[in-house]
N, C-alpha and C positions, 0 to 999 in steps of 0.2 A: 505492500500500499504505499503510496507516495504521498510528500508530506502537505505540498500543495499541485496541484492540476491547473494551469491555464486554459479552457475549454472552448468550444467553435469559434475560434478566432482564423482570421487568414494571418498564417503564420509564415512570414517573410525570413527565413533563416539565415542569408547574409552568409552561408553554407559555400563551400568550393562551387556546388551544381548552382548557387543562387536559387534554391529550389524557395515556392512559394506554395504552399499548401493551406487549399481552401477546407473550410471547415476541418483546422486542424487541433493538435494540442501541443503542449508543451509540460512537460510531466518533470519534479522537481524533488530530491531527496536530501536533506540538511543544505547544503550551500552549491549544490551540482545539478544539473539538466542530467536527468536519466531516461528520455524519452521525447522526443519530436518525431510528429507522424502526423497522418488523418486521426480523426476523433475518433474512429473505428477501433482504433488500435490503442486507445488510452487505457492505462490502469484502470482496473475495476473500479478501484477503492482510492481516497483521499482524504486526509487530514483536515485540507482546506480546498474550495473548488472556487475559481476564479470566472467568471460567465462572461468570455468574450464575443459572444457574437455581438458581430455588427461593428469589430473594430478591427485594426490590425495588431499582431503581435509581433513585434523586434526585438532586435538586441537593446541594451542600453545607449543612449548616445554618449560617445566620448570627446568632453569639450578638452580640446589639448592646449588650449591657452587663456586662461582668464584671472583678472586679479579679485579675487571674489569681495574684501571688506571695505571695496574702493567705492561701495555703491551708494554710500551717504552722501557723496558729494556729485551725485545724479539731477535729473529734474531740472536742467536749467544752467548749472555752474561752468559746465563743460562747452556749451554748444560755442561754435562759430571761434572756435580756436585751434591753431595749427600743433601740433607733438611738442613741442619745448615750451610753449607758452598754455598749456594745457598742463604740462607735467610740472613745470617750475610756479605756474602761479594759480595751482590749483590741488594736484595731488599731493607733492611733498606738505605743502604747509597744511593740507586740511589732516592727513595723514600723523603729524607732527604732534597733534592736539587731541587725536584720540586717546581717550580712556579705557580701563577695560570693560565697562557696559558698552560703551560704544562699538567695541571689536566685539563683546558676544551678540550686541544686536545685530552688527551688519552680517555678521559671518550668519545666524541662527536666519535672516532677510534673504541672503545667497542659497541656502541650502534648501528653503522654502521656495524658491523661485525655479531652483536650479530640479527637485522633483517633480515640482507642477509642469517641467517644460521636456521631462524624460532624459534627463540629463543624470547618469550613475557613475562617471566617473571624471575628474576634471585636475586640469593641471592649475596650479596656484599660485602664480609667479607674486612674491613676496617682499617690500622690501619695506625698511622703517630706517629710524635711526639705530647704530649701534645700541646704545643704552635701552632699548625695548623690545629688543628681540626675543627675551623670554616671554613677556610679557604679551606680544603677539601671537606667539607660537602657543603657548599654554592654551590662550582663549581660545583660539580659533581653530585649532585642532581638538579639543574636546569638544567642543561644538560640531564639528564634521561626523565625529567620532557620533555622538549623542545621537545625530541624525540617519548616521548608514551609509555615509556615501562613501565609495572610494576615490580619494584625494592623492595626487600628488604635490608635495610640501616643496616649491621651488624656490628656495633661499637665494636671492639674488645680493648681488655686491657690485660695488665698482673702485676700482684700486688706480685708477690711471686719468690723469686731466690732459687729454692733449692740447699742446701749446695754441692751438687756432682756436679752442673752446670759449675760453674765459669770458672776452669780452663779447662772443654771442650770447653767453648764456646772461651775462649782465645788461645784454640790449634787450634780449627777453624779459626779463625782470622789470625792466621799467615798464612794462605792459600792467603791472599788478602793483602801483608805487605803495598802494595801503594793504597790501596782504604781508599776513606776519612770515616771513622767509627765517625758516626753524633751524637746522641743523646742517654741520658737514657730511653728505652723504660718502662720501669719499671714505674709504680706509685703508690702512695697511695690507699688502699682500697677506704677510702671516697673519694677521690679525681676523681676516674675513675667512684664511682659511680655517682657522683654529677654532674659532666661530662655528664654521659650517659643521666642521666634522663633529665639534658636541652635540649641536642640533640634530646631526642625524645619528648618534649614539643615544640619545634623549626618546626619540621620538620615532624613530623608522620602526615600521614593522608593529605598530598600537594600531587598534581597533581588528583582532584579529588579522592584522596582516594586511587589511583597508588602507593604511597609512604609507606614504614611503615620503621620503626627504630626498630630497635631490640640490645638488649646488648647482646654484646659476648665475657665473658671469652676467650683469644685469644685461647690458647693450656694448655687444662687441668692441666697438670704437673706444671705450670707456673704462676697457679692461686691459692690463698689461701681459706680455705674454708669458711670465710668470705665473700671474694670477688665471688665466687660461688654460695653463698647463697644468697646473695646481689644481684646479678644482676637476679637471678630467684625471687627475690622477685619484684623486680624493672616491669619485663617479667607479673608477676602477678598483680601489681597494674596498669601497661598501658595498661594491653589486649593484652597483644604481644606474640610470641614464644621468643626463645633464642637461639643460636649456638654456638658450639665451635667444635674445632680441637682435635681432641680424637684417641689416639693410634695411628699416622699414619705412625710411624718410631717404630724401636725397641729400639731408645732412649727414644721415649714418654709412651713405654707399663707399666711403672710402677709408682707408686705414693705411696708412704709412703711405702715401700716396697709389697704392693699388685698390682696388673694390676687398672690402671685410671680406669676402669669400675666397679671394687667392690670399691674400695675408692670411687667415686661418689656415688653409689648406699650407702654406708654406711654414709653420710653423708646427704642424702635425699635429694639429686641434680636432680637424676634422673625423669624423667617421659613424659607425655605424647607430652607437652609443650616443649622438648628439640630436637635439631635437631644435630645430631652429625655428622660431616665432617670427612671422611676418614676409621676408623676402619678399618685398615688395620689388626694391632697387638693383634687381637683377639683369644681367644681361646672358645670352646662350654660353657664353664660355661660362659664368657661372654656374650655369644650371649643370653644364657637363661635367664640370667639379665636383658640385654636390651628388651628383647623380655615381659618378664614380666612388666616392668615399662614403656613399651609403647612408647622407645625412636625411633625417628626416623633417619633414616640413610643416607648421601649424600655419593654413591662410585664416585670416582674420578679416575678411572682407568687409564686414560693417563698419568695424574702427577703423580699418584705413579707409575708407572713401568718408567716415565723419570726420576725421584727422585731415582729409585733403593729401592725402602720404600715396595716396594712388592704388593701384589695383594689381596684384600680384598677377605675373603670368602662370596661373596655374596650370594653364591647358598644358603649355608648352613643358613644364616640370612633369606632369602625368606621360606624357610621350614620350620625355626622356625615363623613364621608368621611376622618379621619385614617389615615395609612399606621404602623401601630403592628407593632414588631417584637417578638422574645421576647429578651431577658437571663435569664443564671442569675446573673447578681448574684457576691457574693462566694462563693467558695469557702469561710466560714466562716459564712456566714447563709443557705445553702441547703444545705451542706455538699458539694454537688457542683458540677461543671461539665459537665452533664450533657442538653445541651438532648434528647432523644428523651425521657427518663425527664419531663422537665418538661411536655413537652406534654398530658400529663392531668391536671397541677396548673391549667396555666393552662385549660384548658378546664371542670375544673369549677368553678373559684373563680368564671368568671362566671356559671355555671347556680345555684350555690348564693346568690351577690348578689344576682341577680334574682329567685330561686327560679322560675326559669324554664328548662325543660329545651331551650327552644329559642334560649336567648340567644347560643349561638354555636355554628357545628357545627364536626365534623372538619377539614372542608375546610378551612375558614380557618384554623384553627389552625395546619395545615400549611403554609398559604400564608405566615403571618405567620414562621415557620421558615425560611421560603426565601425566595421572592421578593418578599415585601414586608419582612422585614429586608432583602434587597439595596439595594432600596429607600429603608427609613431610613437605611442607613450610605453613599449615593449612589454606591452599585454597582449597581445595576439594568439598568445596560446591557451589564454586564462577567459576573455571577454571578448564582444564585439560581432558575434555570431549566435546562432542559437543550434546547437549543438550537444552530443552526449558527451559528460564528462566537462564539458565547462561549467565555470560559474555561473549562476543562476542569476545574470543581471537583465531581467527582460522587464520590458513597457508595452502598455497595449494604447491604443490610440484609437479614439472614437472617429468611425468615417460617415457618420450621419449627419445629416447639417445641410442647406442647402446650397454653401461653396463646396463642397464635397460632391454634388449632384447634378450632372451623371458622372461615375466613376470608371473605368475602365483598365486602370493600371496604378497599381498601390503605390510602388513610387512615383511617380509622376504626382499621385495624388497630395501624397507628402510633402514632395519637393515644391511645386508651383497652387496646390488650393488650401493645404493647411493655414492658419492661421498663426499657430503656437498653442492655441488652449484647449487641445483637444485630447490632451493626455489625463488616461483615468487611471493607468495602475501601475506601479512603478514597484519593482523589485531588485532589491542586490543584496548577494550572498543569500538567495532564498529568502531573504526576508522582505516581509509587505512592508512600504516605507507610504506608501498610498495606495489605497483601492478606492474604485469607484469613485475620485475626486477627495476622499476624507484622508487626510495625511495622519500618522501612526504617531509620529512624534508631538502634533498638538491638538487640542478639538479646536473647533472652528472659531470660539471665542478667545482662544489664546493667541491664535493667528491674528485675527483681529485687531489685539490687544498690540502683538509684536509690530503691525503696519505703522499704531499710532505713535511708539516709542522711537521705530524708525524713522518719522517726521520730525520727532520732538529732539531726538540726538544729530539729526542731520542740520538743524535749524542751528544748535547748541557749537553745533563744528563750524558751521559758517561763522558765527559770532567768535568765537574766540581766535579763529584761524585768518579773519576780518576776509571773508572770502566775499564774493558778490554775484548775482545772479547774471548771466552775461547776456541775455534776450533784452528787447530793448524796450517790449512791454510791462516785463515783470513779472509777479505773480496774479 
C-alpha cells in the first residue's frame, strides 16, 4: 500500500521518452516515487489519495536562480532602475537594515509564494554584510526547513574592486542621495572563504538533506582569481557545486580586457560544477567556451528585461548543447517568484530576440523549468522528472478555466495559457506542502496575517533605509 497516490491526472513525466499519460497516477512511498503509469495500474490502496482529475501532474519546478528575502523591497521601489542603480540604491541599503523578524517574514513570504507557484527546489543567492551572516542564514534556512522546500543556499562574496569601478559606483550612488549607504561589501579573500567554509559545515545537509550550501563568487568581475579558484576548491572539498552572476549587463561583460567567460576559462574556473546565472552579454565564442567546459546556465528572462540588461541568447546556448534552467531572480526585479508565470516570458523573449517563431518550443521551456533545471543544479538524478526511484517532488496544475480552454497540448497550455495561479497541490520528498490550494505549514488566517506583516515590514525597511518609491504616481 502506497503512502500517497496522486490519481486520475494527466501525468507529464519528463522522463527520457517524455511520456504524457492520460488518466494516470503517481504513487509514493516515503520520499520516493514507486509507480507511474495509467490509473488502471495504480496501487490498490493508499494512505492518502489526491484526486488530480482535470489537472496536469508534473515534476516540481526548479528555480535555478533567485534571491528569496529581497521581496520586501518590491512593489514599486525598484522600478525604472538599471542593474547597479537598483543594487546600490535599493537592495544593499534595504538588506542592511533587516532585523531577524524581517528576515523570517521575507523568507516565509517567499516560501508561500514559491509553493503556490509550484516551485519545489530553488537556488537562493544570498548577500549581506559580513557581520550578519549567521543571523541571515540561521533565520532563513530554518524557515525553508519549516516549509519543507528543497533549497540551495549560495553564499555570495566580493573580494576584488576593479580599478575602473569606483568612479562608476560613486556616480550611481548619486542617483539616491538620501539613501542610507550601509556597509563595506568587499571582504578579503581569506575571510570570505573561511566564512563560507564555516557556513557549509554548519548548515549543509540539514532538513533531511533538502538544504545545501554552496560557495558563490557573487559577480565574476568583482572576484579575484584567488577568490574564484578558492571557491571552486571549497565546492570540490565539500562535494557541492558553485554559482555566480556572469555577464549580466554590459558593465559585467569584460574582465581583464577580455570577456568574463574567456577570463574564467583562462584561470581554470569553468567546469561542470559551475552554474552561471544570466549570461546575457555573451557572444558565439563565449557560448562555445561554456559548452566545452560543461557549464550550466540559469536564464532569468524577466529580471534581465526588467532591469534593461538584455535578452540572453538561450536558443544559441541550447543549440550548442548547454544545459539551461530558469530562474525568477529577485522578487523585486521580476516582482514575483512564479515559475509558471515566467514560462511565457522565457519563450517569447527568445522569439523576439531572433525574430523567429521557431526559436524555442513550449516543450523545451517546460524541460528547462523541470528536468533541465534539475540537471543544472546537480540534482538531475533525484528530481526533475516523475520516474520510479526519484524523489517525490510533484505538482498538480488545474487545467480548467476559460483561459485554458480549448486545450490540445499540455506543454503549450502551461507555457502560453497558464497565468501562474493554477497550481493546486505540491509535494516535496513525499510530504504534502499544499493540497487543493490549502497550505500545510499555515492556515488561511495565518497566511493573511503574514501578508499584513510583510507590508508593515516593507514600510519599516523603507523608512530605516530611506528608500523611496520610484514610480511617478506613488501608492
